[in-house]
N, CA, C and O atoms as a GROMACS GRO file, in nm:
protein
  580
    1MET      N    1   4.060  -8.165  -1.270
    1MET     CA    2   4.195  -8.216  -1.270
    1MET      C    3   4.293  -8.100  -1.249
    1MET      O    4   4.274  -7.991  -1.302
    2ARG      N    5   4.399  -8.127  -1.170
    2ARG     CA    6   4.501  -8.025  -1.148
    2ARG      C    7   4.568  -7.988  -1.279
    2ARG      O    8   4.595  -8.074  -1.362
    3LYS      N    9   4.595  -7.862  -1.296
    3LYS     CA   10   4.662  -7.814  -1.417
    3LYS      C   11   4.811  -7.849  -1.414
    3LYS      O   12   4.868  -7.885  -1.518
    4THR      N   13   4.876  -7.839  -1.296
    4THR     CA   14   5.017  -7.875  -1.284
    4THR      C   15   5.036  -7.968  -1.166
    4THR      O   16   4.957  -7.968  -1.071
    5PHE      N   17   5.141  -8.047  -1.172
    5PHE     CA   18   5.178  -8.132  -1.059
    5PHE      C   19   5.328  -8.155  -1.062
    5PHE      O   20   5.393  -8.133  -1.164
    6VAL      N   21   5.382  -8.199  -0.948
    6VAL     CA   22   5.525  -8.216  -0.931
    6VAL      C   23   5.556  -8.362  -0.900
    6VAL      O   24   5.485  -8.427  -0.824
    7MET      N   25   5.663  -8.412  -0.960
    7MET     CA   26   5.723  -8.540  -0.921
    7MET      C   27   5.861  -8.505  -0.870
    7MET      O   28   5.931  -8.424  -0.930
    8ARG      N   29   5.901  -8.567  -0.758
    8ARG     CA   30   6.033  -8.539  -0.703
    8ARG      C   31   6.086  -8.661  -0.632
    8ARG      O   32   6.010  -8.750  -0.595
    9GLY      N   33   6.215  -8.663  -0.613
    9GLY     CA   34   6.276  -8.777  -0.545
    9GLY      C   35   6.424  -8.760  -0.530
    9GLY      O   36   6.480  -8.654  -0.558
   10GLN      N   37   6.487  -8.867  -0.486
   10GLN     CA   38   6.632  -8.871  -0.471
   10GLN      C   39   6.679  -9.003  -0.532
   10GLN      O   40   6.624  -9.109  -0.502
   11THR      N   41   6.779  -8.995  -0.618
   11THR     CA   42   6.826  -9.112  -0.691
   11THR      C   43   6.977  -9.122  -0.678
   11THR      O   44   7.048  -9.022  -0.685
   12ALA      N   45   7.026  -9.245  -0.660
   12ALA     CA   46   7.169  -9.269  -0.651
   12ALA      C   47   7.236  -9.235  -0.784
   12ALA      O   48   7.179  -9.255  -0.891
   13SER      N   49   7.358  -9.184  -0.776
   13SER     CA   50   7.434  -9.149  -0.896
   13SER      C   51   7.451  -9.270  -0.986
   13SER      O   52   7.488  -9.378  -0.941
   14GLY      N   53   7.423  -9.250  -1.116
   14GLY     CA   54   7.435  -9.358  -1.214
   14GLY      C   55   7.312  -9.445  -1.225
   14GLY      O   56   7.310  -9.537  -1.307
   15GLU      N   57   7.210  -9.418  -1.146
   15GLU     CA   58   7.088  -9.500  -1.145
   15GLU      C   59   6.975  -9.430  -1.220
   15GLU      O   60   6.986  -9.314  -1.258
   16THR      N   61   6.866  -9.504  -1.240
   16THR     CA   62   6.749  -9.451  -1.310
   16THR      C   63   6.625  -9.461  -1.222
   16THR      O   64   6.620  -9.538  -1.126
   17GLU      N   65   6.526  -9.383  -1.258
   17GLU     CA   66   6.392  -9.387  -1.197
   17GLU      C   67   6.291  -9.391  -1.311
   17GLU      O   68   6.314  -9.333  -1.417
   18ILE      N   69   6.181  -9.458  -1.289
   18ILE     CA   70   6.070  -9.455  -1.384
   18ILE      C   71   5.971  -9.352  -1.335
   18ILE      O   72   5.923  -9.359  -1.221
   19LEU      N   73   5.940  -9.255  -1.420
   19LEU     CA   74   5.837  -9.156  -1.389
   19LEU      C   75   5.707  -9.212  -1.447
   19LEU      O   76   5.689  -9.214  -1.569
   20ASN      N   77   5.620  -9.257  -1.360
   20ASN     CA   78   5.503  -9.336  -1.398
   20ASN      C   79   5.385  -9.248  -1.437
   20ASN      O   80   5.334  -9.171  -1.356
   21PHE      N   81   5.343  -9.260  -1.561
   21PHE     CA   82   5.226  -9.186  -1.610
   21PHE      C   83   5.110  -9.279  -1.640
   21PHE      O   84   5.005  -9.233  -1.684
   22SER      N   85   5.127  -9.410  -1.618
   22SER     CA   86   5.014  -9.501  -1.640
   22SER      C   87   4.913  -9.478  -1.528
   22SER      O   88   4.950  -9.452  -1.414
   23GLY      N   89   4.787  -9.486  -1.562
   23GLY     CA   90   4.683  -9.463  -1.462
   23GLY      C   91   4.637  -9.319  -1.454
   23GLY      O   92   4.543  -9.289  -1.380
   24TYR      N   93   4.702  -9.229  -1.527
   24TYR     CA   94   4.654  -9.091  -1.528
   24TYR      C   95   4.530  -9.082  -1.614
   24TYR      O   96   4.496  -9.176  -1.685
   25LYS      N   97   4.463  -8.972  -1.609
   25LYS     CA   98   4.331  -8.956  -1.669
   25LYS      C   99   4.334  -8.965  -1.823
   25LYS      O  100   4.412  -8.894  -1.887
   26PRO      N  101   4.252  -9.051  -1.881
   26PRO     CA  102   4.243  -9.059  -2.028
   26PRO      C  103   4.198  -8.924  -2.085
   26PRO      O  104   4.123  -8.850  -2.022
   27GLY      N  105   4.246  -8.894  -2.205
   27GLY     CA  106   4.211  -8.767  -2.269
   27GLY      C  107   4.307  -8.654  -2.232
   27GLY      O  108   4.288  -8.540  -2.275
   28TYR      N  109   4.409  -8.686  -2.152
   28TYR     CA  110   4.508  -8.586  -2.112
   28TYR      C  111   4.648  -8.634  -2.145
   28TYR      O  112   4.679  -8.753  -2.136
   29ALA      N  113   4.731  -8.540  -2.182
   29ALA     CA  114   4.874  -8.563  -2.196
   29ALA      C  115   4.941  -8.466  -2.099
   29ALA      O  116   4.874  -8.383  -2.037
   30TYR      N  117   5.072  -8.478  -2.086
   30TYR     CA  118   5.144  -8.395  -1.990
   30TYR      C  119   5.267  -8.337  -2.057
   30TYR      O  120   5.329  -8.400  -2.142
   31ARG      N  121   5.299  -8.217  -2.016
   31ARG     CA  122   5.413  -8.145  -2.073
   31ARG      C  123   5.510  -8.115  -1.959
   31ARG      O  124   5.471  -8.062  -1.856
   32LEU      N  125   5.638  -8.149  -1.979
   32LEU     CA  126   5.742  -8.116  -1.882
   32LEU      C  127   5.768  -7.966  -1.890
   32LEU      O  128   5.801  -7.915  -1.997
   33THR      N  129   5.754  -7.896  -1.778
   33THR     CA  130   5.775  -7.751  -1.778
   33THR      C  131   5.892  -7.708  -1.690
   33THR      O  132   5.941  -7.595  -1.703
   34GLU      N  133   5.938  -7.795  -1.600
   34GLU     CA  134   6.049  -7.760  -1.511
   34GLU      C  135   6.125  -7.887  -1.474
   34GLU      O  136   6.065  -7.992  -1.450
   35PHE      N  137   6.258  -7.878  -1.470
   35PHE     CA  138   6.343  -7.992  -1.437
   35PHE      C  139   6.464  -7.939  -1.364
   35PHE      O  140   6.546  -7.868  -1.422
   36GLU      N  141   6.477  -7.973  -1.235
   36GLU     CA  142   6.587  -7.921  -1.154
   36GLU      C  143   6.650  -8.031  -1.072
   36GLU      O  144   6.584  -8.129  -1.036
   37ILE      N  145   6.778  -8.014  -1.043
   37ILE     CA  146   6.850  -8.107  -0.956
   37ILE      C  147   6.918  -8.028  -0.845
   37ILE      O  148   6.942  -7.908  -0.856
   38PHE      N  149   6.950  -8.101  -0.734
   38PHE     CA  150   7.007  -8.036  -0.616
   38PHE      C  151   7.086  -8.141  -0.539
   38PHE      O  152   7.046  -8.257  -0.535
   39PRO      N  153   7.199  -8.102  -0.477
   39PRO     CA  154   7.278  -8.199  -0.400
   39PRO      C  155   7.197  -8.260  -0.285
   39PRO      O  156   7.103  -8.199  -0.233
   40SER      N  157   7.235  -8.383  -0.246
   40SER     CA  158   7.164  -8.450  -0.138
   40SER      C  159   7.239  -8.444  -0.006
   40SER      O  160   7.184  -8.476   0.100
   41THR      N  161   7.364  -8.404  -0.011
   41THR     CA  162   7.445  -8.395   0.110
   41THR      C  163   7.501  -8.254   0.121
   41THR      O  164   7.477  -8.171   0.033
   42GLY      N  165   7.574  -8.227   0.227
   42GLY     CA  166   7.633  -8.094   0.244
   42GLY      C  167   7.701  -8.047   0.117
   42GLY      O  168   7.732  -8.127   0.029
   43PHE      N  169   7.724  -7.921   0.107
   43PHE     CA  170   7.782  -7.866  -0.015
   43PHE      C  171   7.933  -7.887  -0.017
   43PHE      O  172   8.006  -7.824   0.058
   44PRO      N  173   7.980  -7.977  -0.104
   44PRO     CA  174   8.124  -7.998  -0.115
   44PRO      C  175   8.188  -7.877  -0.183
   44PRO      O  176   8.118  -7.790  -0.235
   45GLN      N  177   8.319  -7.872  -0.182
   45GLN     CA  178   8.389  -7.759  -0.242
   45GLN      C  179   8.353  -7.745  -0.390
   45GLN      O  180   8.328  -7.634  -0.438
   46THR      N  181   8.350  -7.856  -0.461
   46THR     CA  182   8.304  -7.854  -0.601
   46THR      C  183   8.211  -7.973  -0.621
   46THR      O  184   8.228  -8.078  -0.560
   47ASP      N  185   8.115  -7.954  -0.705
   47ASP     CA  186   8.020  -8.061  -0.735
   47ASP      C  187   7.968  -8.041  -0.877
   47ASP      O  188   7.936  -7.929  -0.917
   48GLU      N  189   7.961  -8.149  -0.951
   48GLU     CA  190   7.906  -8.144  -1.086
   48GLU      C  191   7.809  -8.260  -1.101
   48GLU      O  192   7.844  -8.376  -1.080
   49MET      N  193   7.686  -8.226  -1.136
   49MET     CA  194   7.579  -8.324  -1.149
   49MET      C  195   7.507  -8.303  -1.281
   49MET      O  196   7.505  -8.193  -1.336
   50ALA      N  197   7.448  -8.410  -1.332
   50ALA     CA  198   7.370  -8.400  -1.455
   50ALA      C  199   7.256  -8.501  -1.449
   50ALA      O  200   7.264  -8.602  -1.379
   51ALA      N  201   7.149  -8.471  -1.523
   51ALA     CA  202   7.033  -8.561  -1.528
   51ALA      C  203   6.965  -8.547  -1.663
   51ALA      O  204   6.971  -8.442  -1.728
   52THR      N  205   6.898  -8.655  -1.702
   52THR     CA  206   6.821  -8.655  -1.826
   52THR      C  207   6.686  -8.722  -1.802
   52THR      O  208   6.671  -8.803  -1.711
   53ILE      N  209   6.590  -8.687  -1.887
   53ILE     CA  210   6.460  -8.753  -1.889
   53ILE      C  211   6.433  -8.791  -2.034
   53ILE      O  212   6.447  -8.709  -2.125
   54THR      N  213   6.393  -8.917  -2.055
   54THR     CA  214   6.365  -8.963  -2.190
   54THR      C  215   6.234  -9.041  -2.195
   54THR      O  216   6.192  -9.103  -2.097
   55ALA      N  217   6.171  -9.034  -2.310
   55ALA     CA  218   6.054  -9.117  -2.338
   55ALA      C  219   6.096  -9.240  -2.417
   55ALA      O  220   6.012  -9.320  -2.458
   56GLY      N  221   6.227  -9.255  -2.438
   56GLY     CA  222   6.279  -9.367  -2.515
   56GLY      C  223   6.278  -9.497  -2.437
   56GLY      O  224   6.232  -9.503  -2.323
   57LYS      N  225   6.329  -9.600  -2.500
   57LYS     CA  226   6.330  -9.735  -2.443
   57LYS      C  227   6.434  -9.750  -2.333
   57LYS      O  228   6.413  -9.825  -2.238
   58THR      N  229   6.547  -9.680  -2.347
   58THR     CA  230   6.654  -9.689  -2.248
   58THR      C  231   6.693  -9.549  -2.201
   58THR      O  232   6.667  -9.449  -2.269
   59ALA      N  233   6.755  -9.544  -2.086
   59ALA     CA  234   6.798  -9.416  -2.028
   59ALA      C  235   6.903  -9.350  -2.118
   59ALA      O  236   6.977  -9.418  -2.190
   60VAL      N  237   6.908  -9.218  -2.113
   60VAL     CA  238   7.009  -9.140  -2.184
   60VAL      C  239   7.113  -9.099  -2.080
   60VAL      O  240   7.080  -9.037  -1.979
   61THR      N  241   7.239  -9.133  -2.104
   61THR     CA  242   7.345  -9.098  -2.010
   61THR      C  243   7.356  -8.946  -2.000
   61THR      O  244   7.379  -8.879  -2.100
   62PRO      N  245   7.339  -8.891  -1.879
   62PRO     CA  246   7.337  -8.746  -1.862
   62PRO      C  247   7.466  -8.674  -1.903
   62PRO      O  248   7.462  -8.557  -1.940
   63THR      N  249   7.579  -8.744  -1.898
   63THR     CA  250   7.705  -8.680  -1.936
   63THR      C  251   7.730  -8.686  -2.086
   63THR      O  252   7.829  -8.632  -2.135
   64ASP      N  253   7.640  -8.752  -2.161
   64ASP     CA  254   7.658  -8.768  -2.305
   64ASP      C  255   7.524  -8.766  -2.378
   64ASP      O  256   7.495  -8.857  -2.455
   65PRO      N  257   7.441  -8.661  -2.356
   65PRO     CA  258   7.311  -8.660  -2.424
   65PRO      C  259   7.326  -8.631  -2.573
   65PRO      O  260   7.417  -8.559  -2.614
   66ASN      N  261   7.237  -8.687  -2.652
   66ASN     CA  262   7.235  -8.662  -2.795
   66ASN      C  263   7.103  -8.594  -2.828
   66ASN      O  264   6.997  -8.657  -2.820
   67PHE      N  265   7.109  -8.468  -2.864
   67PHE     CA  266   6.987  -8.392  -2.890
   67PHE      C  267   6.918  -8.430  -3.020
   67PHE      O  268   6.813  -8.375  -3.053
   68ASN      N  269   6.976  -8.523  -3.096
   68ASN     CA  270   6.907  -8.580  -3.211
   68ASN      C  271   6.812  -8.692  -3.170
   68ASN      O  272   6.734  -8.740  -3.252
   69ASP      N  273   6.819  -8.734  -3.045
   69ASP     CA  274   6.734  -8.841  -2.992
   69ASP      C  275   6.593  -8.786  -2.969
   69ASP      O  276   6.573  -8.698  -2.885
   70ASP      N  277   6.496  -8.837  -3.044
   70ASP     CA  278   6.358  -8.788  -3.034
   70ASP      C  279   6.297  -8.810  -2.896
   70ASP      O  280   6.206  -8.737  -2.857
   71GLY      N  281   6.346  -8.909  -2.823
   71GLY     CA  282   6.290  -8.938  -2.691
   71GLY      C  283   6.342  -8.849  -2.581
   71GLY      O  284   6.280  -8.840  -2.475
   72LEU      N  285   6.456  -8.782  -2.601
   72LEU     CA  286   6.514  -8.696  -2.498
   72LEU      C  287   6.429  -8.571  -2.482
   72LEU      O  288   6.419  -8.490  -2.574
   73ILE      N  289   6.368  -8.555  -2.365
   73ILE     CA  290   6.283  -8.438  -2.345
   73ILE      C  291   6.333  -8.343  -2.237
   73ILE      O  292   6.280  -8.233  -2.222
   74GLY      N  293   6.435  -8.384  -2.162
   74GLY     CA  294   6.490  -8.295  -2.061
   74GLY      C  295   6.634  -8.331  -2.030
   74GLY      O  296   6.669  -8.448  -2.018
   75SER      N  297   6.717  -8.228  -2.017
   75SER     CA  298   6.857  -8.246  -1.981
   75SER      C  299   6.897  -8.128  -1.893
   75SER      O  300   6.866  -8.013  -1.923
   76THR      N  301   6.966  -8.158  -1.782
   76THR     CA  302   7.008  -8.051  -1.693
   76THR      C  303   7.146  -8.080  -1.636
   76THR      O  304   7.182  -8.196  -1.614
   77VAL      N  305   7.224  -7.975  -1.613
   77VAL     CA  306   7.358  -7.983  -1.556
   77VAL      C  307   7.367  -7.880  -1.446
   77VAL      O  308   7.323  -7.767  -1.462
   78LEU      N  309   7.425  -7.921  -1.332
   78LEU     CA  310   7.448  -7.830  -1.219
   78LEU      C  311   7.594  -7.835  -1.182
   78LEU      O  312   7.648  -7.942  -1.153
   79GLN      N  313   7.659  -7.720  -1.182
   79GLN     CA  314   7.799  -7.709  -1.141
   79GLN      C  315   7.806  -7.612  -1.024
   79GLN      O  316   7.754  -7.501  -1.030
   80MET      N  317   7.871  -7.658  -0.918
   80MET     CA  318   7.880  -7.579  -0.796
   80MET      C  319   8.026  -7.570  -0.755
   80MET      O  320   8.095  -7.672  -0.746
   81HIS      N  321   8.073  -7.450  -0.730
   81HIS     CA  322   8.210  -7.427  -0.684
   81HIS      C  323   8.202  -7.331  -0.566
   81HIS      O  324   8.195  -7.210  -0.585
   82THR      N  325   8.204  -7.384  -0.444
   82THR     CA  326   8.188  -7.298  -0.326
   82THR      C  327   8.308  -7.208  -0.305
   82THR      O  328   8.293  -7.099  -0.249
   83THR      N  329   8.426  -7.250  -0.348
   83THR     CA  330   8.545  -7.166  -0.334
   83THR      C  331   8.528  -7.036  -0.411
   83THR      O  332   8.567  -6.928  -0.365
   84TYR      N  333   8.469  -7.046  -0.529
   84TYR     CA  334   8.450  -6.929  -0.616
   84TYR      C  335   8.310  -6.870  -0.603
   84TYR      O  336   8.275  -6.777  -0.676
   85HIS      N  337   8.232  -6.922  -0.512
   85HIS     CA  338   8.095  -6.876  -0.489
   85HIS      C  339   8.013  -6.874  -0.618
   85HIS      O  340   7.946  -6.776  -0.650
   86SER      N  341   8.022  -6.984  -0.691
   86SER     CA  342   7.946  -6.990  -0.816
   86SER      C  343   7.856  -7.112  -0.818
   86SER      O  344   7.890  -7.219  -0.766
   87LEU      N  345   7.742  -7.093  -0.877
   87LEU     CA  346   7.644  -7.199  -0.896
   87LEU      C  347   7.585  -7.178  -1.035
   87LEU      O  348   7.524  -7.075  -1.063
   88ASN      N  349   7.603  -7.276  -1.121
   88ASN     CA  350   7.551  -7.267  -1.257
   88ASN      C  351   7.464  -7.388  -1.286
   88ASN      O  352   7.506  -7.502  -1.267
   89GLN      N  353   7.344  -7.361  -1.332
   89GLN     CA  354   7.258  -7.470  -1.376
   89GLN      C  355   7.202  -7.435  -1.513
   89GLN      O  356   7.150  -7.326  -1.535
   90LEU      N  357   7.215  -7.530  -1.603
   90LEU     CA  358   7.162  -7.514  -1.738
   90LEU      C  359   7.065  -7.628  -1.762
   90LEU      O  360   7.100  -7.744  -1.746
   91THR      N  361   6.944  -7.593  -1.800
   91THR     CA  362   6.841  -7.693  -1.826
   91THR      C  363   6.780  -7.669  -1.963
   91THR      O  364   6.747  -7.556  -1.998
   92ILE      N  365   6.766  -7.775  -2.039
   92ILE     CA  366   6.701  -7.767  -2.169
   92ILE      C  367   6.585  -7.867  -2.167
   92ILE      O  368   6.603  -7.985  -2.138
   93ILE      N  369   6.466  -7.817  -2.199
   93ILE     CA  370   6.344  -7.898  -2.197
   93ILE      C  371   6.275  -7.888  -2.332
   93ILE      O  372   6.261  -7.778  -2.387
   94ASN      N  373   6.233  -8.001  -2.385
   94ASN     CA  374   6.147  -8.001  -2.503
   94ASN      C  375   6.003  -7.993  -2.453
   94ASN      O  376   5.937  -8.095  -2.432
   95ASP      N  377   5.955  -7.872  -2.433
   95ASP     CA  378   5.821  -7.853  -2.376
   95ASP      C  379   5.710  -7.868  -2.479
   95ASP      O  380   5.593  -7.843  -2.449
   96THR      N  381   5.745  -7.908  -2.602
   96THR     CA  382   5.642  -7.936  -2.702
   96THR      C  383   5.608  -8.085  -2.704
   96THR      O  384   5.511  -8.125  -2.768
   97PHE      N  385   5.689  -8.167  -2.636
   97PHE     CA  386   5.666  -8.311  -2.633
   97PHE      C  387   5.554  -8.342  -2.536
   97PHE      O  388   5.563  -8.310  -2.418
   98LEU      N  389   5.447  -8.404  -2.586
   98LEU     CA  390   5.334  -8.440  -2.501
   98LEU      C  391   5.351  -8.584  -2.452
   98LEU      O  392   5.369  -8.676  -2.532
   99ILE      N  393   5.345  -8.601  -2.323
   99ILE     CA  394   5.376  -8.728  -2.256
   99ILE      C  395   5.247  -8.804  -2.229
   99ILE      O  396   5.152  -8.750  -2.172
  100THR      N  397   5.244  -8.930  -2.270
  100THR     CA  398   5.130  -9.016  -2.241
  100THR      C  399   5.174  -9.149  -2.181
  100THR      O  400   5.090  -9.229  -2.137
  101GLN      N  401   5.304  -9.174  -2.178
  101GLN     CA  402   5.355  -9.301  -2.126
  101GLN      C  403   5.470  -9.273  -2.028
  101GLN      O  404   5.514  -9.159  -2.014
  102ASN      N  405   5.518  -9.378  -1.962
  102ASN     CA  406   5.622  -9.362  -1.862
  102ASN      C  407   5.750  -9.304  -1.921
  102ASN      O  408   5.779  -9.322  -2.040
  103LEU      N  409   5.825  -9.235  -1.837
  103LEU     CA  410   5.953  -9.175  -1.874
  103LEU      C  411   6.064  -9.239  -1.791
  103LEU      O  412   6.038  -9.302  -1.689
  104ILE      N  413   6.189  -9.222  -1.837
  104ILE     CA  414   6.305  -9.269  -1.762
  104ILE      C  415   6.391  -9.150  -1.727
  104ILE      O  416   6.432  -9.073  -1.814
  105LEU      N  417   6.418  -9.134  -1.598
  105LEU     CA  418   6.507  -9.029  -1.549
  105LEU      C  419   6.639  -9.095  -1.509
  105LEU      O  420   6.638  -9.201  -1.445
  106MET      N  421   6.751  -9.034  -1.544
  106MET     CA  422   6.882  -9.084  -1.503
  106MET      C  423   6.963  -8.968  -1.448
  106MET      O  424   6.959  -8.857  -1.502
  107VAL      N  425   7.038  -8.994  -1.340
  107VAL     CA  426   7.122  -8.891  -1.278
  107VAL      C  427   7.266  -8.941  -1.264
  107VAL      O  428   7.290  -9.061  -1.248
  108ILE      N  429   7.360  -8.847  -1.268
  108ILE     CA  430   7.502  -8.879  -1.244
  108ILE      C  431   7.565  -8.762  -1.169
  108ILE      O  432   7.549  -8.646  -1.206
  109ASN      N  433   7.637  -8.796  -1.062
  109ASN     CA  434   7.717  -8.698  -0.989
  109ASN      C  435   7.862  -8.732  -1.021
  109ASN      O  436   7.915  -8.830  -0.969
  110THR      N  437   7.926  -8.653  -1.106
  110THR     CA  438   8.060  -8.684  -1.153
  110THR      C  439   8.168  -8.646  -1.053
  110THR      O  440   8.283  -8.689  -1.068
  111SER      N  441   8.134  -8.567  -0.952
  111SER     CA  442   8.235  -8.523  -0.854
  111SER      C  443   8.241  -8.612  -0.732
  111SER      O  444   8.346  -8.667  -0.700
  112THR      N  445   8.128  -8.627  -0.664
  112THR     CA  446   8.129  -8.698  -0.536
  112THR      C  447   8.059  -8.833  -0.541
  112THR      O  448   8.078  -8.914  -0.451
  113GLY      N  449   7.981  -8.859  -0.644
  113GLY     CA  450   7.909  -8.985  -0.654
  113GLY      C  451   7.792  -8.999  -0.559
  113GLY      O  452   7.732  -9.106  -0.551
  114THR      N  453   7.758  -8.892  -0.488
  114THR     CA  454   7.647  -8.897  -0.393
  114THR      C  455   7.514  -8.890  -0.466
  114THR      O  456   7.509  -8.847  -0.582
  115PRO      N  457   7.405  -8.933  -0.401
  115PRO     CA  458   7.273  -8.925  -0.464
  115PRO      C  459   7.236  -8.781  -0.500
  115PRO      O  460   7.294  -8.685  -0.450
  116ILE      N  461   7.139  -8.769  -0.588
  116ILE     CA  462   7.095  -8.639  -0.638
  116ILE      C  463   6.946  -8.624  -0.613
  116ILE      O  464   6.867  -8.714  -0.644
  117ASN      N  465   6.906  -8.510  -0.559
  117ASN     CA  466   6.765  -8.474  -0.547
  117ASN      C  467   6.722  -8.416  -0.681
  117ASN      O  468   6.797  -8.343  -0.745
  118TRP      N  469   6.601  -8.448  -0.722
  118TRP     CA  470   6.549  -8.395  -0.848
  118TRP      C  471   6.401  -8.358  -0.832
  118TRP      O  472   6.330  -8.412  -0.748
  119GLN      N  473   6.359  -8.266  -0.914
  119GLN     CA  474   6.218  -8.225  -0.915
  119GLN      C  475   6.177  -8.190  -1.057
  119GLN      O  476   6.249  -8.121  -1.129
  120CYS      N  477   6.060  -8.240  -1.097
  120CYS     CA  478   6.003  -8.213  -1.229
  120CYS      C  479   5.862  -8.159  -1.211
  120CYS      O  480   5.785  -8.210  -1.129
  121ARG      N  481   5.828  -8.058  -1.286
  121ARG     CA  482   5.692  -8.004  -1.285
  121ARG      C  483   5.631  -8.032  -1.422
  121ARG      O  484   5.693  -8.010  -1.525
  122PHE      N  485   5.509  -8.081  -1.419
  122PHE     CA  486   5.436  -8.114  -1.541
  122PHE      C  487   5.306  -8.036  -1.546
  122PHE      O  488   5.248  -8.001  -1.443
  123GLU      N  489   5.262  -8.011  -1.666
  123GLU     CA  490   5.135  -7.941  -1.690
  123GLU      C  491   5.045  -8.035  -1.770
  123GLU      O  492   5.090  -8.098  -1.865
  124SER      N  493   4.919  -8.044  -1.731
  124SER     CA  494   4.827  -8.131  -1.805
  124SER      C  495   4.773  -8.057  -1.927
  124SER      O  496   4.753  -7.935  -1.925
  125VAL      N  497   4.749  -8.133  -2.033
  125VAL     CA  498   4.700  -8.080  -2.160
  125VAL      C  499   4.584  -8.167  -2.205
  125VAL      O  500   4.601  -8.288  -2.222
  126LYS      N  501   4.467  -8.108  -2.224
  126LYS     CA  502   4.350  -8.182  -2.269
  126LYS      C  503   4.364  -8.211  -2.418
  126LYS      O  504   4.407  -8.126  -2.496
  127MET      N  505   4.326  -8.334  -2.457
  127MET     CA  506   4.336  -8.375  -2.597
  127MET      C  507   4.202  -8.429  -2.646
  127MET      O  508   4.121  -8.480  -2.569
  128SER      N  509   4.182  -8.417  -2.777
  128SER     CA  510   4.067  -8.484  -2.839
  128SER      C  511   4.104  -8.630  -2.862
  128SER      O  512   4.221  -8.666  -2.848
  129GLY      N  513   4.007  -8.713  -2.898
  129GLY     CA  514   4.033  -8.855  -2.925
  129GLY      C  515   4.138  -8.878  -3.032
  129GLY      O  516   4.232  -8.955  -3.010
  130PRO      N  517   4.126  -8.812  -3.148
  130PRO     CA  518   4.227  -8.833  -3.253
  130PRO      C  519   4.367  -8.783  -3.210
  130PRO      O  520   4.467  -8.846  -3.244
  131GLU      N  521   4.373  -8.671  -3.138
  131GLU     CA  522   4.501  -8.622  -3.089
  131GLU      C  523   4.566  -8.724  -2.996
  131GLU      O  524   4.686  -8.751  -3.005
  132GLU      N  525   4.486  -8.779  -2.906
  132GLU     CA  526   4.536  -8.877  -2.810
  132GLU      C  527   4.593  -8.999  -2.883
  132GLU      O  528   4.699  -9.050  -2.846
  133ALA      N  529   4.522  -9.046  -2.984
  133ALA     CA  530   4.568  -9.163  -3.060
  133ALA      C  531   4.701  -9.131  -3.130
  133ALA      O  532   4.793  -9.214  -3.128
  134ALA      N  533   4.713  -9.015  -3.190
  134ALA     CA  534   4.836  -8.977  -3.260
  134ALA      C  535   4.953  -8.962  -3.163
  134ALA      O  536   5.064  -9.007  -3.192
  135ILE      N  537   4.929  -8.900  -3.049
  135ILE     CA  538   5.036  -8.879  -2.950
  135ILE      C  539   5.077  -9.012  -2.888
  135ILE      O  540   5.196  -9.037  -2.868
  136ASN      N  541   4.980  -9.097  -2.856
  136ASN     CA  542   5.013  -9.230  -2.803
  136ASN      C  543   5.098  -9.309  -2.903
  136ASN      O  544   5.194  -9.375  -2.865
  137PHE      N  545   5.061  -9.303  -3.031
  137PHE     CA  546   5.138  -9.374  -3.133
  137PHE      C  547   5.280  -9.318  -3.143
  137PHE      O  548   5.376  -9.395  -3.152
  138LYS      N  549   5.293  -9.185  -3.141
  138LYS     CA  550   5.425  -9.123  -3.149
  138LYS      C  551   5.514  -9.168  -3.033
  138LYS      O  552   5.629  -9.206  -3.054
  139GLN      N  553   5.460  -9.162  -2.910
  139GLN     CA  554   5.542  -9.200  -2.797
  139GLN      C  555   5.571  -9.350  -2.797
  139GLN      O  556   5.681  -9.391  -2.761
  140PHE      N  557   5.475  -9.432  -2.837
  140PHE     CA  558   5.499  -9.575  -2.848
  140PHE      C  559   5.610  -9.603  -2.948
  140PHE      O  560   5.697  -9.686  -2.923
  141SER      N  561   5.609  -9.532  -3.062
  141SER     CA  562   5.713  -9.551  -3.164
  141SER      C  563   5.850  -9.516  -3.111
  141SER      O  564   5.948  -9.586  -3.140
  142ILE      N  565   5.859  -9.410  -3.032
  142ILE     CA  566   5.988  -9.369  -2.973
  142ILE      C  567   6.034  -9.469  -2.870
  142ILE      O  568   6.152  -9.505  -2.867
  143SER      N  569   5.943  -9.515  -2.785
  143SER     CA  570   5.983  -9.604  -2.676
  143SER      C  571   6.004  -9.748  -2.723
  143SER      O  572   6.054  -9.831  -2.647
  144ASP      N  573   5.967  -9.779  -2.846
  144ASP     CA  574   5.980  -9.915  -2.896
  144ASP      C  575   6.092  -9.928  -2.998
  144ASP      O  576   6.105 -10.032  -3.064
  145GLU      N  577   6.176  -9.824  -3.013
  145GLU     CA  578   6.285  -9.828  -3.114
  145GLU      C  579   6.389  -9.928  -3.074
  145GLU      O  580   6.488  -9.946  -3.146
   0.00000   0.00000   0.00000
């Protein structure tokens, strides 16, 4: 089995995507190790984008994440100002969260409303039977709140 893999796509501003982990190999969990966003159209003078990934039941609004939310495992913000030649991206990932079920990604472009390109890198983690049961229960509890 591959140690790392990438999921990527383009999502309309304000919309969600399901990152599908059903059908992956039993005995493995996955850890989010990288989460990045990028504009989908030419570079406007200013652009501000944000995205979140959650294991919870509903999407987390990228412009208002709550880090007390156990399901929130990734949050990123990209600010671009071509006039000032600046590009700032801040990403926070809970890389201790082991993923065994589907995730919800949400993106928002607060400046232009255009779609956002995103890319996530995951690493596979081998688990024993009892570990798998405990992690599955934990994620089920979060996604069923």
